[in-house]
C-alpha positions as CSV (number, residue, x, y, z in Angstrom):
1,X,-75.9,-11.5,-82.5
2,X,-74.7,-10.2,-85.9
3,X,-72.1,-12.6,-87.1
4,X,-72.3,-16.0,-88.5
5,X,-69.0,-18.3,-87.3
6,X,-68.2,-20.6,-90.0
7,X,-65.4,-23.5,-89.9
8,X,-64.3,-25.4,-92.8
9,X,-62.8,-28.4,-91.2
10,X,-61.8,-29.9,-95.2
11,X,-59.9,-26.8,-96.0
12,X,-56.5,-27.4,-97.6
13,X,-53.8,-26.6,-95.2
14,X,-56.1,-27.3,-92.2
15,X,-59.6,-25.6,-91.0
16,X,-60.2,-22.4,-91.9
17,X,-62.3,-19.9,-89.7
18,X,-64.4,-17.2,-91.4
19,X,-67.2,-14.7,-89.8
20,X,-69.5,-13.1,-91.6
21,X,-72.8,-10.7,-91.3
22,X,-76.1,-13.6,-90.7
23,X,-77.2,-11.9,-94.6
24,X,-80.5,-13.6,-95.5
25,X,-80.4,-15.5,-92.1
26,X,-80.7,-12.5,-90.3
27,X,-83.4,-12.4,-87.6
28,X,-83.7,-16.1,-87.1
29,X,-82.6,-18.2,-84.0
30,X,-82.6,-21.5,-83.0
31,X,-84.4,-23.9,-84.8
32,X,-85.3,-21.6,-87.8
33,X,-81.8,-20.9,-88.3
34,X,-80.3,-24.2,-88.1
35,X,-83.2,-25.5,-90.3
36,X,-82.9,-22.9,-92.8
37,X,-78.9,-23.3,-92.7
38,X,-79.4,-26.7,-93.6
39,X,-82.2,-26.7,-95.9
40,X,-80.5,-24.1,-98.2
41,X,-76.6,-25.4,-97.9
42,X,-76.9,-29.2,-97.8
43,X,-77.9,-31.3,-100.6
44,X,-81.0,-33.5,-99.3
45,X,-79.2,-36.4,-100.7
46,X,-76.1,-36.2,-99.3
47,X,-74.2,-38.6,-97.1
48,X,-75.0,-37.5,-93.4
49,X,-71.2,-38.2,-92.5
50,X,-69.8,-37.0,-95.8
51,X,-68.1,-33.7,-96.5
52,X,-71.5,-31.9,-97.7
53,X,-73.4,-32.3,-94.6
54,X,-72.9,-29.4,-92.2
55,X,-73.4,-29.0,-88.5
56,X,-75.4,-26.4,-87.5
57,X,-75.5,-24.9,-83.5
58,X,-77.9,-21.5,-82.8
59,X,-78.7,-19.9,-79.7
60,X,-82.7,-18.6,-79.9
61,X,-83.6,-15.2,-80.5
62,X,-83.5,-14.0,-76.7
63,X,-80.9,-16.2,-75.9
64,X,-77.9,-14.5,-74.0
65,X,-80.7,-11.8,-72.4
66,X,-82.2,-11.5,-69.0
67,X,-85.3,-13.4,-70.4
68,X,-86.2,-15.9,-68.3
69,X,-86.1,-19.9,-69.6
70,X,-84.0,-18.7,-72.7
71,X,-80.9,-20.3,-72.4
72,X,-82.2,-23.4,-74.9
73,X,-79.6,-24.4,-78.2
74,X,-81.0,-26.1,-81.6
75,X,-78.2,-28.1,-83.1
76,X,-79.4,-29.1,-86.6
77,X,-78.0,-31.4,-90.0
78,X,-78.9,-34.1,-91.9
79,X,-79.7,-36.9,-89.5
80,X,-77.4,-40.1,-90.2
81,X,-80.1,-41.8,-88.1
82,X,-83.7,-40.4,-89.8
83,X,-81.7,-39.5,-93.2
84,X,-83.9,-36.6,-93.1
85,X,-83.5,-33.0,-91.6
86,X,-82.9,-33.0,-87.8
87,X,-83.4,-30.4,-85.0
88,X,-82.1,-31.7,-81.8
89,X,-82.1,-29.1,-78.9
90,X,-80.3,-28.8,-75.3
91,X,-80.3,-26.8,-72.5
92,X,-77.5,-26.2,-70.5
93,X,-74.9,-22.5,-70.4
94,X,-73.4,-22.7,-74.4
95,X,-76.7,-20.9,-75.9
96,X,-76.6,-18.2,-73.3
97,X,-72.7,-18.0,-73.9
98,X,-72.8,-17.8,-77.4
99,X,-75.2,-15.5,-77.6
100,X,-73.4,-13.0,-75.6
101,X,-70.3,-13.4,-77.7
102,X,-72.6,-12.0,-80.7
103,X,-72.7,-15.5,-82.7
104,X,-76.0,-16.3,-84.3
105,X,-75.1,-19.1,-85.3
106,X,-71.6,-21.7,-85.4
107,X,-71.6,-24.0,-88.8
108,X,-68.9,-26.9,-88.8
109,X,-68.7,-27.4,-93.2
110,X,-66.6,-30.1,-94.8
111,X,-64.6,-32.9,-93.7
112,X,-60.9,-33.4,-92.5
113,X,-58.8,-35.6,-94.7
114,X,-57.4,-37.5,-91.5
115,X,-58.3,-38.7,-88.1
116,X,-57.1,-35.7,-86.6
117,X,-59.2,-34.3,-83.5
118,X,-59.3,-31.0,-83.5
119,X,-60.5,-28.2,-80.2
120,X,-62.1,-24.8,-80.9
121,X,-61.6,-22.0,-78.5
122,X,-64.5,-19.0,-79.1
123,X,-63.9,-15.7,-77.1
124,X,-63.9,-12.3,-77.2
125,X,-60.6,-12.1,-78.7
126,X,-61.8,-14.6,-81.7
127,X,-61.7,-18.3,-82.8
128,X,-58.8,-20.8,-82.7
129,X,-58.7,-24.1,-84.1
130,X,-56.1,-26.8,-82.7
131,X,-55.1,-29.8,-83.4
132,X,-55.4,-32.3,-80.0
133,X,-54.9,-36.1,-80.9
134,X,-54.8,-36.5,-76.7
135,X,-58.6,-35.8,-77.1
136,X,-58.7,-39.1,-78.5
137,X,-61.4,-41.6,-76.8
138,X,-62.1,-39.6,-73.8
139,X,-65.8,-39.4,-72.3
140,X,-67.3,-36.1,-71.9
141,X,-66.4,-35.9,-67.9
142,X,-62.6,-36.4,-68.2
143,X,-62.9,-34.1,-71.8
144,X,-64.5,-31.0,-69.5
145,X,-62.2,-31.9,-66.6
146,X,-59.4,-31.6,-69.3
147,X,-60.9,-28.2,-70.9
148,X,-61.5,-26.5,-67.7
149,X,-57.7,-27.1,-66.4
150,X,-56.5,-26.0,-69.7
151,X,-58.6,-22.9,-70.0
152,X,-60.6,-22.1,-66.7
153,X,-63.8,-23.6,-64.9
154,X,-66.0,-20.7,-66.2
155,X,-66.1,-21.8,-69.7
156,X,-69.0,-23.5,-71.6
157,X,-67.9,-26.8,-73.5
158,X,-69.9,-28.1,-76.4
159,X,-68.3,-32.2,-76.9
160,X,-68.8,-35.6,-78.0
161,X,-67.9,-38.4,-76.1
162,X,-66.6,-41.9,-77.6
163,X,-69.5,-42.8,-79.3
164,X,-69.5,-39.5,-81.6
165,X,-65.6,-40.0,-82.4
166,X,-67.0,-43.5,-84.0
167,X,-69.8,-41.8,-85.7
168,X,-72.5,-44.0,-84.3
169,X,-76.1,-43.0,-85.3
170,X,-77.1,-42.7,-81.4
171,X,-74.3,-40.1,-80.9
172,X,-75.4,-37.3,-79.1
173,X,-73.3,-33.8,-78.7
174,X,-72.9,-32.8,-74.6
175,X,-73.2,-29.4,-73.4
176,X,-72.0,-28.4,-70.1
177,X,-74.5,-27.0,-67.2
178,X,-73.8,-24.4,-64.3
179,X,-71.6,-26.5,-62.9
180,X,-69.7,-27.5,-66.1
181,X,-70.8,-31.0,-66.3
182,X,-71.5,-32.7,-69.2
183,X,-75.0,-33.6,-68.8
184,X,-77.2,-31.6,-71.1
185,X,-77.3,-33.4,-74.5
186,X,-78.2,-32.7,-77.8
187,X,-79.7,-36.4,-77.7
188,X,-81.6,-37.1,-80.8
189,X,-80.8,-37.8,-84.5
190,X,-77.1,-38.5,-84.3
191,X,-76.1,-35.3,-84.1
192,X,-72.9,-36.1,-82.5
193,X,-71.9,-38.5,-85.1
194,X,-72.1,-35.4,-87.3
195,X,-69.9,-33.5,-85.2
196,X,-67.5,-36.9,-85.0
197,X,-67.3,-36.7,-88.6
198,X,-66.1,-33.1,-88.9
199,X,-63.0,-34.1,-86.4
200,X,-64.0,-31.4,-83.9
201,X,-64.0,-33.1,-80.1
202,X,-64.7,-30.1,-78.4
203,X,-65.8,-26.4,-78.9
204,X,-65.5,-24.1,-75.4
205,X,-66.8,-20.9,-75.1
206,X,-66.1,-17.8,-73.0
207,X,-67.4,-15.3,-72.5
208,X,-65.4,-13.6,-70.3
209,X,-65.9,-9.3,-70.7
210,X,-68.9,-9.5,-72.4
211,X,-72.5,-8.1,-71.0
212,X,-75.5,-9.5,-71.6
213,X,-77.5,-8.7,-75.0
214,X,-79.3,-5.3,-74.4
215,X,-82.9,-5.1,-75.5
216,X,-84.2,-2.2,-77.8
217,X,-87.0,-0.9,-75.2
218,X,-85.3,-1.6,-71.7
219,X,-88.0,-0.8,-69.5
220,X,-91.1,-2.9,-71.5
221,X,-88.5,-5.7,-71.9
222,X,-88.2,-5.7,-67.8
223,X,-92.1,-5.4,-67.3
224,X,-92.6,-7.9,-69.6
225,X,-90.1,-10.4,-68.4
226,X,-91.8,-9.8,-64.8
227,X,-95.1,-10.8,-66.2
228,X,-93.5,-13.9,-68.2
229,X,-92.4,-15.0,-64.8
230,X,-95.2,-14.1,-62.7
231,X,-97.3,-16.4,-65.3
232,X,-94.9,-19.4,-64.9
233,X,-95.3,-19.5,-61.4
234,X,-98.7,-19.1,-60.7
235,X,-99.3,-22.6,-63.3
236,X,-99.4,-26.0,-61.6
237,X,-97.3,-27.3,-64.3
238,X,-94.3,-25.1,-64.1
239,X,-94.6,-23.4,-61.0
240,X,-95.5,-26.8,-58.7
241,X,-95.2,-30.4,-60.4
242,X,-91.9,-29.5,-62.2
243,X,-89.8,-27.9,-59.8
244,X,-90.8,-30.5,-57.2
245,X,-90.1,-33.9,-58.9
246,X,-88.7,-32.9,-62.0
247,X,-89.8,-35.0,-65.6
248,X,-90.1,-37.6,-63.6
249,X,-93.4,-36.3,-62.0
250,X,-94.9,-38.3,-65.4
251,X,-93.9,-41.9,-64.5
252,X,-96.7,-42.2,-62.2
253,X,-99.4,-40.1,-64.7
254,X,-98.5,-42.2,-67.9
255,X,-98.3,-45.0,-66.2
256,X,-102.1,-44.8,-64.4
257,X,-103.3,-43.5,-67.8
258,X,-102.4,-47.1,-69.3
259,X,-99.8,-45.2,-72.0
260,X,-96.3,-46.1,-70.3
261,X,-94.7,-48.0,-72.5
262,X,-93.3,-51.5,-71.0
263,X,-90.8,-54.1,-72.1
264,X,-90.6,-52.9,-75.6
265,X,-93.9,-51.5,-76.2
266,X,-95.6,-54.8,-74.8
267,X,-97.8,-53.4,-72.2
268,X,-99.2,-50.0,-70.8
269,X,-98.6,-50.3,-67.0
270,X,-95.1,-51.2,-65.3
271,X,-95.6,-53.0,-62.0
272,X,-92.4,-51.7,-60.6
273,X,-93.6,-47.7,-61.5
274,X,-93.7,-46.5,-58.0
275,X,-90.1,-47.5,-57.4
276,X,-88.5,-45.2,-60.1
277,X,-91.3,-42.2,-60.0
278,X,-90.5,-38.8,-59.6
279,X,-92.1,-39.0,-56.0
280,X,-89.6,-41.5,-55.0
281,X,-86.9,-40.0,-57.2
282,X,-87.0,-36.4,-55.6
283,X,-87.2,-38.2,-51.8
284,X,-84.2,-40.0,-52.5
285,X,-81.8,-37.1,-54.3
286,X,-83.0,-34.5,-51.2
287,X,-82.6,-37.3,-48.6
288,X,-78.9,-37.8,-50.2
289,X,-77.8,-34.8,-51.1
290,X,-79.8,-32.9,-48.6
291,X,-83.0,-30.6,-48.9
292,X,-83.5,-28.9,-52.5
293,X,-81.1,-31.2,-54.1
294,X,-84.6,-32.4,-56.6
295,X,-84.8,-29.0,-57.9
296,X,-82.0,-27.5,-60.1
297,X,-81.8,-25.3,-63.3
298,X,-80.2,-26.6,-66.3
299,X,-79.1,-23.1,-67.1
300,X,-79.0,-19.7,-66.0
301,X,-82.0,-17.9,-66.0
302,X,-83.9,-21.0,-65.5
303,X,-87.2,-20.8,-63.0
304,X,-89.1,-23.5,-63.7
305,X,-85.9,-26.0,-62.1
306,X,-87.2,-29.0,-63.4
307,X,-83.9,-31.1,-63.2
308,X,-81.4,-32.1,-60.2
309,X,-78.7,-33.7,-58.8
310,X,-78.7,-37.7,-58.4
311,X,-76.2,-38.9,-55.5
312,X,-75.2,-42.3,-54.7
313,X,-75.9,-44.4,-51.5
314,X,-72.8,-42.8,-49.8
315,X,-73.9,-39.0,-50.8
316,X,-71.1,-38.7,-53.8
317,X,-72.4,-37.2,-56.9
318,X,-73.2,-39.8,-59.5
319,X,-75.3,-37.9,-62.3
320,X,-77.8,-35.2,-62.8
321,X,-81.3,-36.2,-62.4
322,X,-82.2,-38.8,-64.6
323,X,-85.1,-37.1,-66.8
324,X,-88.6,-38.9,-67.3
325,X,-87.6,-40.5,-71.0
326,X,-84.2,-41.7,-69.4
327,X,-86.0,-43.2,-66.4
328,X,-88.5,-44.7,-69.0
329,X,-85.8,-45.6,-71.5
330,X,-83.6,-47.5,-69.3
331,X,-86.4,-48.5,-66.7
332,X,-90.1,-49.8,-67.3
333,X,-89.0,-50.2,-70.9
334,X,-86.4,-52.4,-70.2
335,X,-88.3,-53.9,-66.8
336,X,-85.7,-52.3,-64.6
337,X,-87.3,-50.9,-61.4
338,X,-83.4,-49.9,-59.8
339,X,-83.2,-45.9,-59.3
340,X,-79.5,-46.5,-58.8
341,X,-79.2,-48.6,-62.2
342,X,-81.0,-46.3,-64.2
343,X,-79.1,-43.4,-62.6
344,X,-75.7,-45.5,-63.6
345,X,-77.1,-45.8,-67.3
346,X,-77.5,-42.2,-67.7
347,X,-74.3,-41.7,-66.3
348,X,-72.6,-44.0,-68.8
349,X,-74.6,-42.1,-71.6
350,X,-73.4,-39.0,-71.0
351,X,-70.2,-40.0,-70.7
352,X,-69.9,-41.8,-73.9
353,X,-72.3,-39.3,-75.5
354,X,-75.4,-41.3,-76.5
355,X,-79.1,-40.5,-76.6
356,X,-80.7,-42.1,-73.9
357,X,-84.3,-42.7,-75.3
358,X,-82.3,-44.0,-78.4
359,X,-80.1,-46.3,-76.3
360,X,-82.9,-47.8,-74.1
361,X,-85.0,-48.2,-77.1
362,X,-82.4,-50.3,-78.9
363,X,-81.5,-52.3,-75.4
364,X,-85.2,-53.0,-75.5
365,X,-85.6,-54.6,-78.3
366,X,-82.2,-56.4,-78.1
367,X,-83.8,-58.0,-74.9
368,X,-86.9,-58.9,-77.0
369,X,-84.4,-60.6,-79.3
370,X,-82.6,-62.8,-76.6
371,X,-79.5,-60.9,-75.5
372,X,-80.5,-59.8,-72.2
373,X,-83.4,-60.8,-69.9
374,X,-86.0,-58.1,-69.0
375,X,-85.5,-56.6,-65.6
376,X,-81.8,-57.6,-65.7
377,X,-80.2,-54.1,-64.4
378,X,-76.5,-55.4,-64.6
379,X,-77.2,-56.4,-67.9
380,X,-77.8,-53.0,-69.0
381,X,-74.9,-51.4,-68.0
382,X,-72.4,-54.0,-69.6
383,X,-74.4,-53.4,-73.0
384,X,-73.8,-49.5,-72.2
385,X,-70.3,-50.2,-71.8
386,X,-70.1,-52.0,-74.9
387,X,-71.1,-49.0,-76.9
388,X,-69.0,-47.1,-75.1
389,X,-65.9,-49.3,-75.9
390,X,-66.7,-49.6,-79.6
391,X,-67.1,-53.6,-79.5
392,X,-68.8,-54.9,-82.7
393,X,-72.3,-55.5,-80.1
394,X,-71.5,-52.0,-78.8
395,X,-71.6,-50.6,-82.7
396,X,-75.4,-52.4,-83.2
397,X,-76.8,-51.2,-80.4
398,X,-75.2,-47.5,-80.7
399,X,-76.4,-47.4,-84.1
400,X,-80.2,-47.3,-82.9
401,X,-83.0,-49.1,-82.2
402,X,-84.0,-50.0,-85.8
403,X,-80.3,-51.1,-86.9
404,X,-80.2,-53.5,-83.6
405,X,-84.0,-54.8,-84.4
406,X,-83.1,-55.4,-87.6
407,X,-79.7,-57.3,-86.9
408,X,-81.5,-59.5,-84.4
409,X,-84.3,-60.2,-86.5
410,X,-86.8,-58.5,-84.1
411,X,-90.5,-57.7,-86.4
412,X,-91.6,-54.8,-83.0
413,X,-89.0,-52.0,-83.9
414,X,-90.7,-48.6,-82.2
415,X,-89.4,-46.5,-84.4
416,X,-90.5,-43.8,-86.9
417,X,-88.0,-42.3,-89.4
418,X,-85.2,-45.0,-88.1
419,X,-85.6,-42.8,-84.9
420,X,-86.4,-44.9,-81.5
421,X,-90.4,-43.6,-80.2
422,X,-90.0,-42.1,-76.5
423,X,-91.7,-42.9,-73.2
424,X,-95.5,-42.7,-74.5
425,X,-97.3,-45.7,-76.3
426,X,-99.1,-43.9,-79.5
427,X,-101.9,-46.5,-78.5
428,X,-102.8,-45.1,-75.2
429,X,-102.2,-41.7,-76.6
430,X,-103.1,-41.3,-79.7
431,X,-102.1,-37.5,-80.2
432,X,-98.4,-38.4,-79.6
433,X,-99.2,-41.1,-82.2
434,X,-100.0,-38.7,-84.7
435,X,-97.2,-36.5,-84.0
436,X,-94.7,-39.5,-84.1
437,X,-95.8,-40.6,-87.5
438,X,-96.0,-37.0,-89.3
439,X,-93.1,-34.7,-87.3
440,X,-90.3,-33.9,-89.8
441,X,-88.1,-35.5,-87.1
442,X,-88.5,-38.8,-86.9
443,X,-90.2,-40.4,-83.5
444,X,-90.2,-37.2,-81.2
445,X,-92.3,-36.1,-78.3
446,X,-91.1,-32.9,-78.5
447,X,-92.2,-32.2,-81.8
448,X,-95.9,-31.9,-81.2
449,X,-96.2,-32.4,-77.1
450,X,-100.1,-33.7,-77.2
451,X,-100.1,-35.2,-74.1
452,X,-101.1,-31.6,-73.0
453,X,-104.4,-32.2,-73.9
454,X,-104.5,-36.1,-74.3
455,X,-103.6,-36.3,-70.9
456,X,-102.7,-33.8,-68.5
457,X,-105.7,-31.4,-69.7
458,X,-103.5,-28.3,-70.5
459,X,-104.7,-26.4,-73.4
460,X,-108.4,-27.9,-73.3
461,X,-108.8,-32.3,-73.4
462,X,-108.9,-34.6,-76.2
463,X,-109.8,-38.4,-75.4
464,X,-106.4,-40.0,-75.8
465,X,-108.1,-42.9,-76.9
466,X,-110.1,-42.0,-80.0
467,X,-108.9,-40.8,-83.3
468,X,-111.6,-37.4,-82.9
469,X,-109.7,-34.2,-82.9
470,X,-106.1,-35.7,-82.6
471,X,-104.7,-34.7,-86.2
472,X,-105.8,-30.9,-85.5
473,X,-104.4,-31.6,-82.0
474,X,-100.8,-32.3,-83.2
475,X,-100.8,-30.1,-86.2
476,X,-101.4,-27.0,-83.8
477,X,-98.8,-28.4,-81.5
478,X,-96.1,-29.0,-84.3
479,X,-96.5,-25.2,-85.2
480,X,-96.1,-23.5,-81.8
481,X,-93.2,-25.7,-80.8
482,X,-91.2,-25.2,-84.0
483,X,-91.5,-20.9,-82.8
484,X,-91.0,-21.8,-79.5
485,X,-87.7,-23.9,-80.6
486,X,-86.7,-20.5,-82.2
487,X,-86.7,-18.5,-79.6
488,X,-84.7,-20.2,-77.0
489,X,-86.9,-20.7,-74.7
490,X,-87.7,-24.3,-72.7
491,X,-90.3,-26.0,-74.3
492,X,-91.8,-26.5,-70.9
493,X,-93.3,-22.8,-71.3
494,X,-96.2,-24.0,-73.4
495,X,-98.3,-25.4,-70.6
496,X,-98.5,-21.7,-68.7
497,X,-98.7,-20.4,-72.5
498,X,-101.3,-23.0,-73.3
499,X,-103.4,-22.2,-70.6
500,X,-102.8,-18.4,-69.7
501,X,-103.5,-15.7,-72.5
502,X,-101.1,-13.3,-70.9
503,X,-98.7,-15.8,-70.3
504,X,-98.7,-16.0,-74.3
505,X,-98.7,-12.3,-74.6
506,X,-96.1,-11.8,-72.3
507,X,-93.4,-13.3,-74.4
508,X,-94.5,-11.4,-77.4
509,X,-94.1,-8.3,-75.5
510,X,-90.9,-9.3,-74.5
511,X,-90.0,-10.3,-78.0
512,X,-91.0,-6.7,-79.3
513,X,-89.2,-4.5,-76.2
514,X,-85.9,-6.8,-77.3
515,X,-85.9,-6.3,-81.2
516,X,-88.2,-3.5,-81.7
517,X,-90.7,-5.1,-83.3
518,X,-94.5,-5.7,-83.7
519,X,-94.8,-9.3,-83.7
520,X,-98.4,-10.7,-83.4
521,X,-100.0,-14.3,-81.9
522,X,-100.6,-14.9,-85.7
523,X,-96.8,-13.9,-86.4
524,X,-96.0,-16.6,-84.1
525,X,-98.2,-19.3,-86.1
526,X,-96.6,-18.1,-89.1
527,X,-93.1,-18.6,-88.0
528,X,-93.7,-22.1,-86.8
529,X,-95.3,-22.6,-90.0
530,X,-92.7,-21.2,-92.2
531,X,-90.0,-23.6,-90.1
532,X,-92.0,-26.8,-90.9
533,X,-92.5,-26.1,-94.5
534,X,-88.7,-25.8,-94.6
535,X,-88.0,-29.2,-92.7
536,X,-90.4,-30.7,-94.9
537,X,-89.7,-29.6,-98.1
538,X,-85.7,-30.8,-97.1
539,X,-87.0,-34.3,-96.5
540,X,-89.5,-34.6,-99.8
541,X,-85.8,-33.6,-101.7
542,X,-84.4,-36.4,-99.4
543,X,-86.7,-39.1,-100.8
544,X,-89.3,-39.1,-98.2
545,X,-93.0,-39.5,-98.9
546,X,-96.4,-39.9,-97.4
547,X,-95.1,-43.5,-96.4
548,X,-92.6,-42.3,-93.8
549,X,-95.5,-40.5,-92.1
550,X,-97.0,-44.0,-90.4
551,X,-96.0,-46.0,-87.2
552,X,-95.2,-49.1,-87.4
553,X,-97.9,-51.7,-88.6
554,X,-98.0,-53.5,-85.1
555,X,-99.6,-50.7,-83.4
556,X,-102.2,-50.7,-85.7
557,X,-102.8,-54.5,-85.4
558,X,-101.5,-55.4,-81.8
559,X,-104.0,-54.2,-78.8
560,X,-102.2,-52.5,-75.8
561,X,-103.2,-53.7,-72.4
562,X,-104.6,-52.1,-70.0
563,X,-107.1,-50.7,-72.5
564,X,-106.7,-53.0,-75.6
565,X,-106.6,-50.4,-78.1
566,X,-105.0,-49.9,-81.4
567,X,-103.8,-46.5,-82.8
568,X,-106.7,-45.8,-85.1
569,X,-106.0,-42.7,-86.8
570,X,-106.3,-43.5,-90.4
571,X,-103.6,-42.9,-93.0
572,X,-105.6,-40.6,-95.4
573,X,-106.3,-38.1,-91.7
574,X,-102.4,-37.9,-91.2
575,X,-101.9,-37.3,-94.8
576,X,-104.1,-33.9,-93.9
577,X,-101.5,-32.8,-90.9
578,X,-99.8,-30.3,-93.2
579,X,-102.7,-28.7,-94.9
580,X,-102.7,-25.0,-94.3
């Protein structure tokens, strides 16, 4: 990956394309790349939907290689949801394809002077940007079918649905999976709205005629990759639990722990949990779609295969396997215990291009306001359709949970820095509460997944109901995550890496063999710290202070059943997280 593609969408006479060497960004990948470009080139006080913001799409350091699990991709910008820096991560085919085409990043700059929509084609011959208003208000599924018919069924697509076109703050960017379905999303932070503000409806990537990226030392790289795969396969989480039941294996686990946010974070257990659990979901998928339907990779090279394919009662494709966060957001959080309804909501979210977490949280807040009753699945489907159509109510919900709460006068709004909390109540899992509060990204479980030690006993054990050790746990995980997000590796590798030193070493050996480097474990930590420092500096220049590193006050005041506990980590402890 020896070049950066820049497309100035606001140039005189129409979009202008230029390709340049990485320069000062050389050696960066994924989140390290997106955050570095945003921090250096985007004015922190600019309007997120204005011409000065930039959308950066970057594969990881090992994307486009034969390294297992290396197909994740980072999307960066100033977030219209949080007002701070944003990195949103996605699977799908785009990362591998973009890396094989030789691009370390795509940067969308400027802003068109009118409402013309554009499609971008990137292949071995170069880049073309074409005006195409026939794409206006297409959902992601119809859009991808149109691109397949126009180009080929081998391309990878990066696209926005109707929510992105309408520049809703909950809008996602879709990435096609191995079956060319728009099911993998950079969901968080409103990145789809920024892409919409640039007038880009779809980026089509075609790597026909391109080869895998070659390592500097093929033999050492092959040996390290083999050790890497072996380590992932022998760990009980990455080798057994996730392949069998997907991420939704967590539903029963978190519910039993009393940390499953139910009916807009009122309770820590959901009575309908067994009906929407990963075990029930996998059985349903394997029955309707045939054996193996509950095990699927989101990109080539994935060996964990924690996704699946969800079919309706007649055996017809409906959506990809709804992930744990989606099942919670549209399920327990809204009092719904119907898997088919949740799958339909997932399908609609993907088609309209909205973050399932933000949408479920917004609908949960709206239910508390009386817009709909908890447990009413059809009402949830109708509300998401409002978002897709862009009605006044739909635009409120599509702006996220915080805006929804303000519009309807709700006090209990589960957000940090304007971003909705995912499927772990911070009172029942105190470490994840520290991550929600202090992450540069707003409430984000993936920024420092303290569920590992708090609940799963991975990487040690820290009592989830007490404040002791939570800041240190979250700090270490946030550092490690920032580094992992820069490699193009799936975050789920962390389970094996935390428990198996030899597997962590295999990852380092792969990077070294590929690049001819001498990276150490300490070097990985320094990379993570550097990324976080860059992001935190941007947020400070955007006006963030320690006041933004806090949970909503009701988490400190209201006890969460069944453990009847509040969030106990003190403000002064939270303020120590970035002290290194």
